Each structure stands twice: as C-alpha cells, then as structure tokens.
N, C-alpha and C positions, 0 to 999 in steps of 0.2 A: 576763646573758642578752641575746642579740641582739634588736634591735627589728625586728618584722615590718613590711614596707611593702606596701601594696596599691595597685596602679595603677588609677585610675578615669578614666572618660571624662566630659568636661563635658556631653556630650549626655544623660547619665543624670540631670542636675540641671536640666533645662529644664522650665519651666512648660508644660503641655500647651495652655494657652490663649494666652499671649503668645509662646510659643516662645523665650523668653529665660531667662537664669539666674534661679532663684527669688529673689524679694524678699519678705522677711518670710514665710518658708514656714510653712504651716499644714497639718495633716493632718485629713481628714474621716473619719467613721466607717468608710467602706469601705476605708481605708488609703491612698488616693491623696493626693498633696500638690500644693498650688497656691500661687501668690502670694496673699497675703491679699486684696489689692485685686481680683485677677482673679476669685476664687471669690465674693467679696462682690458684685461687679457682676453675675455670672451669677445669683445667688440673688435679687438685688433685682428682676430681671426676672420671677422666678417667684413673687413675693409674692402675686399675685392668685390663683394656683392653690393656694397653701398647701401645695404638695408640692414638695420640693427634690430635685434629682438630681445625680449625679456626671457631669460632662461626658465622662468616659472610659468608665466601666462602666455608666452609666445607672441605677445603684441609687438608689432614692428614699428620702427621709427625711421624717418628719413627727413632731413639729414641726421647725422649722429648727434644725439643730445649732449649738451654740456653737463658736466657732473659737478654738483655743489655739495659740500659737506653738510650732513644733517646734524646740526649742533646739539639739539635736544637728545637725539638718539645716541650720539657719541657720549654725552654726559651719563646717560643711563647705563651704557655699556661699561664705562669706567667704574661706576659704583658696583656693578655686578662683579667685576673682576676683583674688587676688594672684599666681596662677600665670601667667607670661607665655607667650603663644603665640608661635610662630615669626614673625619679622618679615614674612615673605612672605605670611602669612595675612591681613594687614590691607591695606585698599585704600590705594594711594598715588596720586600724580599720574598721571592718564591711565587709572587702573583704574576699572572699573564697580563701584559700591558696592552692597552688599546693602541692599534697601529695608526689610527687616524688623529688622535688627540695631539695637540701641539703643547709645548711647555710641559708642565707636570702631567704625567700620564695617569689616566683613570684605569681602574680594574676592568679587564675584559671579561664579558660574561659568555660570549659566543664567538666561534671561529667559523669562517666560511671556507669550505673545502674547494670551492671553485676560484674565489678571489684570493685565497691563501692569505687572508688577513683576519685579525681578531678585533672585536668591537666592544666598547663599553655600552651600557644600555641606550644612551642617547644616539650614538652613531649606528648601533644595530637597528634601531627603529628606522633611521634614515635609509640604511641598507635594504631593509625589508620593503620599505615604501618604494624605493627606486626599482627593485626587482620584483614588484608585486605581480606582474604579468607572468613571469617565469621564475618562480622561486628557486633560489640556490640551495644546495645541500649544506646544512650547518650542523655543528656539534657544540658541546660545551667547550668553553675556552681552553685552549691547549697551546703550549709553547713548542709543540712538536709537529707543526704543520708540514715542514719540509720532509720529515721522516715518514709522513703518510702519503707521499707522492712518489710514483714510479719515476726513477731517474731516466729511464729509456723513453717512455711515452708521455711523461708529464701528466699522468692520470692518477686518480685515487687508488691506493692499494686497498682492495676490498676482497681479495681472494688469497687463500693460503694453499700453497703447493706442498702436499704431503710427500711427494716424491723427492723434491729438493729441499724440503723443510725451510721454506722462505715465503715472504709475502710478495704477491704480484698483482698487477692490474688486469682488467678484462682483456686488453689487447695482448698481454703476455700469454694468455691461454691459447691464443691463435698462432703464436710464433714459437718462441723458445720452449714453451711449456705445453705444447700441443700433445694431447693424449696422455698427459700426466694425471695423477690422482689429485684432484683439486676440490676444495670445499670453500664456502664463504667463511670470512673471518669470524662471523657470529657463530657459525656451526662449530668451528674449531674452538672457539671460546667456551661454548657450552660443554664440549667434551672435556676440556682442561679444567673447567670449573668443578666438575665432579672430583677430579684428582686433587684439586686444591683442598676441598673439604676433607678428603682422606688424609692428606698430608698434615693439615691442621690438627686433626684428631690424633695422629701419630705424635706430633710435637707436644700436644697437651698431655698425652699419656706419659711421654718421656719427662716432661716437666714435673708431673706429679710424682713419678718414681724417683727422679733425682732429688726433689725436695724431701721425700721420705728418706732417701739415702743420706742426704745432708744432715737431717735431724738425728738419724741414728749415729752418724759419725760424731756429731757434736756431743751427744749423750755419752758416747764412749770416751771422748776427750775429757769431759767433765768427771766421769767416773775414774778415769786414769789419774787425773789431777788430784782427786780426793784420796785415792789410794796412795799416791806418791806423798801427799801431804801428811797422811796418817803415818806412813812408814817412817818419814823423817822425824816426826814428833816422837814416835815410840823409840826410835834409835837414840835420839838426843836424851830422852828421859832415862833410858837404861844406861847409857854411857856415863851419865853424871854420877851413877852409883859405883862406878869402877875406879880403880886407883890409877895413878899416872902412867903405869906401864902399858895401859891399853888406850891411851889418848890417841895414839897414832892409828890404831885400829878403828876407832870411832870416826876419825876424819876420812879414812878410806871408805868406810861403809856409806857415809853421807855423800861423798863424791860419786860413788858408784851408783847410788840411787838417782842422784841428779843427772848423771850422764845418761842413764837409761830413760829417765823422763824427758830429757832434752831431745834425745834421738827419736823417741816415739812421737813426741809432740811436733817436732820439726816435720816428720813425714806426714802426720795428720794435717798440719796447717797447709802444706803444699796441696794435699788432696782436697781440702776444703776450698782452697782458692780455685782449683780446677773445676770443682763442682759448681761453685758460684758463677764462674765465667761461662760454663756450659749452659747453666740455667738462664743467665742474662742473654746469651746468644740465641737460645731457643725462644725466649720471650720476644726478643727483637724481631726474629724472623716471623714469629706468629703474628705480631702486630703489623708487620709489613704485608703479610699474606692477607690479614683481615682488611687492611686498607686497599690492597690490590683487588680484593673480591668485590669492592663497591665501584671500581672505576668503570666508566662507560667506554673507555678506549680499548678496543679489542686488541689492537696491535701492541700497545704498551703492556697489556695484561700478559699476552703470550710471550713477549720478549723478556719480561721480568720473571715470569713463573718458573722458567727453567732453572735459573740460578737460585731463586728463593726456595724451591722445593727440595733441593739437595740437602739432606740432614747433615749437621756438623759432626765432626769427629767425636765419638763417644768417649767418656771418661770411665775407666774401669774402677769401680769402688768395691769390688768383692774382696779384694785383699785387705785384711785387717792389719793396720799399721802396728798393732800392739801384740799380734799373735806370736811373732818371732822373739819377743823379749821375755825374760823371766819375770816372775812375780816378785813384788817387793817383800812379800811375806817371808820368802826364803832368807833374805838378808836379816829381817827382823828376828826370826827364830835363831839364826846363827849368833846374833848379838846376845840373845838371852842365854844361850849355852856358854858363850864367853864369860858372861857375868857370873854364872854359877861356878865355873871352874877357876875364875880369877887368873892370877899371874901364871900359874903352871899351864893352864889351858891356852893362854895367849901365846906362850912360847912354842907350843906344839902345833897350833892350828890358826890359820888366818881365815878371814871371811872369804868364802868362795865367791867367784864372780857369778856363778850360776848354781844356786842351791834350790833344788826343786822340792815342792811340798810333799811329793810322794815319798821322800826319805823320812818324813816325820809324820807318823800316822797317829791321829787322836785315838784314845782308847776309852776313856771315861766320858760321861756326859759333860763334865766340867771342861774337859779338853775340847770338846766340840763347841761349847758355849763361848769359847774365846773368839770364835769366828762367827758368832751370831749376827744376823742381818735383819734389820727392821724392815718389814714389808708393808706397802700400802697399795690397795687395789686401784687400778686405773679405771675410773668410772666411765671413760669413753669407750671401753672395750666390753662392758657388761652386756651379755645377751638378754633378750626379752624374756627368756625362761628362767632367769636368775634373779633372786630377790636378795637385797642387802639389808642387814640389821646390825645391832650392836655397834653403832657408829662406824659402819662400813668395815667391821672386823669379821663379820660372819656372813656367809653366803649359803643360800639354800635354793634347790631346784623348786620351781613353782609352776602351777597351772591353775587358772588361766594366766596367760603371759602378761607381762608389764609393757607399758608403752613408753619406752625411752626415746628421747630425741634422736634424730638421725645423726650419724657421725661416721666418717670414712674408716675409723679404727674399730667400730663396733662389730662384734660377731653377729651375723644374722642367720637366717635359716633355722635349723634345729640343733645347731651347735651351742648347747647351754654351757658357755665357757666365759672366762674372764682372765685377763693378764694383770700382773702387778706393774706399777710405775717404774720401780727400780730395776736396773740391770745388775747382774752379779759378775764381778771380776775377781781374779785371784781365787782364794779359798773363801767360801761363804757357807753359812749353815743357818737353817731356819726350821721351825717346828709348826705343825698344824694338828688340830684335833678334827677327826672325821667321823661320820656315821652314814649308814646306808650304802649307796653305790657312788663312788667318786673317782675322778682322775686327778692324780697329783703329778704335775708336769713341769717341765722347763721347755722354753721355746725361743727361737729367734723372733725378733720383732717383725721380720719380713713375712711371717706366715700369713696366708691369705685369710681375709675376714669375711668374704661375701660368698654365700652359697652353703650347701650342706654336703659337699663332696669331700674326698679324702684330703684335698689340699688345705682344708680348713681345720679338720679334727686333730686334737692332740694325739700324737703317736701314730697317725695315719700317713705321715709324710716325712721327708728328710729334714724338715725344719723343726721337729719337736720330738721329745722323749717323754713317755708317760707311764706311770705306775697306776694300774686299775685295782681298786680295792672294793670288795663286796662281801656279803656274808657267805656266798657260795663259791667264789673263785677269786684268785689273785693272779695278775699277769702283768708283764712288762711289754710295751709296744713301742716300736720305732720303725718309721718308713713302711708302716702297715704290716710289719712282721711281728707276730705275737709270740712271747715266751711264757708258757704256763709256769706258775710258781706254786709250790706246796703251801697249803694253809698254815701248817705248823711253823713255817719259817716266818710267818707274818706276826704271830703273837705267841709268846712263850709265857705269858702271865697266867697265873692260876689263882684260884681262890676268889677274891673280890674284884668285880668289874669296876673300873674307874668311874663310869657313868652312873653307877648304882651304889655309891659308897654309903648313902643314908640307910639303905636296907641291908647292905652287905650281900645282896643276892642279885645276880643277873638272870632273870627268868628265862631268857632265850638260850642261855648257855649253862644252865644248872647241871646238865648231864656231863659235859666235858670239863667244866671249870675254866674254859678258855673263851674269852670274848673276842670274836672275829668279825663283828659287823660294826665296830666302832673302836676308836683308840687314838693314840698319838703317834704320828710319823715324823721322823727327822730326816731332812734332806741336806746332803753335803755335796757341794760342787767345788772341784778344783779345776778352774778354767785352764790354767797353764798346763797342768798335768793331763788334762783331758779325761777326768774321772767324774762320774755321777753316781752317788750312793744313796740308798734309801735304808733307814733304820726304824725298827720298832722300838719306841722309847718307853721304858718303865724304870725299874730300879737299875736295870742294866741296859746297855745298847746292843740290840740284836740286829745283825745285818740281814736285810731282806734281799737286796740285789745291788750289784755294782756293774757299771758300764765303763769300758775303756774306749775312748774315741778321740777325735780331734775337733775341737770347737773353733769355727772360723769367724763367729760373730758373738757379740755379747748375748748372754742368756737372760731371759725374763721368766720368773716363776709364774705358773698358771694353774687354774683349777677348772674342772669340768664335771658335768653330770650327764646321765642318761635321762632324756625327757620322759616323763610319766613314771620314773622310778624315784623313790624318796632318797634324799642325800643332802648332806650339809658339810661345810668346812668352816672351821674357825681358826683365824690366825692367832698364834700364841705369842 
C-alpha cells in the first residue's frame, strides 16, 4: 500500500508568542499550543489575578492548568527543523537580517519605522496581523534604521532643512529649525534626481571621449613602434654594408633609436594607465549612480549623491608624448650618407642626435616614393553621399545617397567625406588621381563627425588642412581661412591629357593644352618638421602649396566632395 504524504507549512508550527518554531510544545485546555517556556512566562504574570487565559482566544482557566508535553507535535517540529529551506531564504553577506528570527537568520523583506525592526516574510505577516487595527509605517528592508531616526525626538527623519542642509523630523521644524526653508525628503529627492541624470550624462560623455582618446593614443603607440622597428631594420641593413671602421657608428645609431623609443613609449604607457584608471573610475561612479537612482531610501540617496556626483580629476591627453622627439627617418638618412662616403665621411661626421627631415629635401619623384605610404579607407567614416568601388580604392560623390549602418565615426549631414585608417608619422608620401571637384585633406582623428557645420568640414576648422581642386578654381583652406591658388600652379602638363591617352586629345582643354579638372596629386607630410606639401605629379614634381605649422596629433589622410557636384578620387 502506497504511503500517503501530506505537505505542511512551517508557519503552522510557529508559537503565537515568540513567532518561532515551537520548542517543547504543550497544549492548554482550549486546544491551542505554545512553547512551554512562553506560556509559562505569560501565566506567571497572571498569578496575582488567579485567572489564566489563552493569549489567542482569551478563554480563561481557574485554577492554573497543568502543562503536559504534546509528544506528537514535538516530533513533527523536530522533523521540520531538519527540513532545509532554500539557500536564498537565509541572510548572507550584505543582506538585512530578520530581527525576530532565532538561530540562523532569514532575509528581511520589510522594516518597520515605528518598531525599528526588520522582518522576514513570515514575521512580517505576523507583524501586520498584530497591528492590523492601526498599521505601522513600513519600508523595504534596510540596515540603516537608526540613521533614519531623529536622535533628539526619536521620530522619523522625513523633512530636509535646506537652510542647514540636514535631515530633521517634524518636531524639529517647531524647535531648532523653526522658520527655516524646509521640504519633504521626497521633494528634495525629486530635485536631486534631475541633477543625477545630468551628472550621469556628463560622466557618459567623458567616458566616450576618454575611450576615443585612449584609442587614438594606442594607435599612435603602434605607429611609433612600427616606425621604430622599421628604422632599426633599415639601420642594421645599411650598416652591414659598411666596413669595420663604422661599426661603432652603427651601434650608436641603434642605441639612439632605442633610447628615443623607450622614452616616448614610457611616457605613453604612463598616460595609457592614467586614462584607463580614469575610465574605470568614471564607470564605477556611473554604476553607483545608476544603482542609487533606483533606491527607495530618500535619505541614503541624498547623503550618497553629494560624494558620487563630484567628477574625478581629469587626465590631460592633449599633449602628444611623441611630439617633442625627433623622427627616426633622420637617423636613417644620416646612416645612408655615412654609407656613401665610407671611411672618410665617418671620420668627419658622426650621426647627429637630432637630424630633421627638413635638411634633406626630396627633389625627384623617386625621392618622394622612398617615403610612400599605403592607404586604406576607413569604412566606418564613409558619408552617405560617397560611393566606394574598385575594391574600396576609388570613391565617388553620389546621389541619391547610400544607406550605410550607423557608426559613431561616420560623417553625417552633407559632409561627403571619408578618412583613411592609417595615421601618418615622420615623413610620409602618397598619391591620388582625381577628377571633378574634390578636397584632398589631412585631419586629426578628433574632428567632429556629426552635423554639417564648420566643425566637421575638411579645412573649415583647426583640426584639418585641405586642398580644393576643381576645373574653375584651386584653393587651400585651414581653420576656415581660404587661400586662392593660381590654376597654372596646379598643372604644368601640356599636350596629352593623362585621362585621354587613347585619343591623345582632352576635349575640355584642347584650347589651352592644360588639363585642370583631373590629374594626379602627391601629398607629402613631415610630421616632425611640421610641413604639409601638395605636388602636381607628371614627368616632374611641381609644387602646388606648402604649409609650415606644428602638428600636435597624428594625421589621417581624408577626401571630400561637394554634394551635387561630380567628383572622384582614386588611391594610387
């Protein structure tokens, strides 16, 4: 015969007096059961009256009934004690404990602001039943009950005094804080909640900016490492061709490169660490503010908001750790000169600590091609009015616009622009073929991407430099200051147009013999020397325009168009 099982609730075996599981249960004549010690204490207080009553049904007895142990009930209680409750019922680290539970404490779910106690679900139900006629004011369980009570009047702190910037009770408003500017804690919370949102937004903006700064600095570090690695390799290759008399010079050059690299990377790593620490601090504060925004404890909110809303000290990342150091290209060029002059040159000249590229000016196209730089377009920056083709090597202005996925680095609005992925350091050179109306530019990565204002357009701000080429005019623009350039300086080619070699005739320019609405442009950047030069490339190199300035960040090549005007650029 199958054994029948009955499910019971532990709440059915709680003593009505101590609200805990029965201990040494005894039954009195009315049928109710109690802990032996609990009912004994109750009746001891009634000895003077000689009339004894049940704490639940109030039935009276005289004389005092004898108490006998309820054996069956005692066995059931013992079995219940061995029954394990779910682990999450018990209070753990950080949980508010029930003040009534004995033994292992259960989690508290509510706190009474009058009784100043916290209760688990079982004991809270008993509390509510006992005070059903005049309910007490309760709140979610909190371990800060004493902090919510006025130490002077032993009343709940539910008023905020703006005059003294402290929490008070209602009686305080009649005494020490009379005629002060006071509001309810909830009203003060509502006001500060708005400030919390503003503070969070400020922190989030700073996090985004610092992450962007961090990425830029990492890219600069990688670029500098590559430059240092290339310089060392070239120096080693050249020095192996020299005779023993310049072995010492080779060691000096290698050591000098390594010293410069170590100095720059050491400064950059310190800055990376500070940036990461600031981002972590901002994230931690933002998370604490988010958690604080959901608390129902007005007092805790207001007391914690003041310290959390103060922004941490900012890390200045504008200083380029590599700007004050010379380029490795200078050492490399000096080594080449030493190789050419061999022993006699080695005796007369040592490798300079700081050889600038401005002392060695390329003249022929082959000279420039020694510094050629492979470019790849950053697809995350392409504007909706720009179309890519030829395996992303050619870009053309287009209408109607393309629907690219959203990205924080993408140029939006009417700025038909795109940046390259690679930054340029030291001396770099690249060539492009263009037609129509185009902007050939270099820019800091921090240039704004959103909107159609000057802060986004190439050449219209202090973040970018741009050469504009079209069939009718040529100009250079920086910080929204335009310099007109004569057309004849852009193209000195005569005879056959490069884009019409099959026919040998450029119809649009048959009268002048000069093609000015398309061609090949070479761009040379010497980051350390602070020079930017544009050249018209044909059989000879014709200088279009040169800029002398100071670059404070890595530069990124970029290209742009006027919307609704034809134009294309092809990376060579």
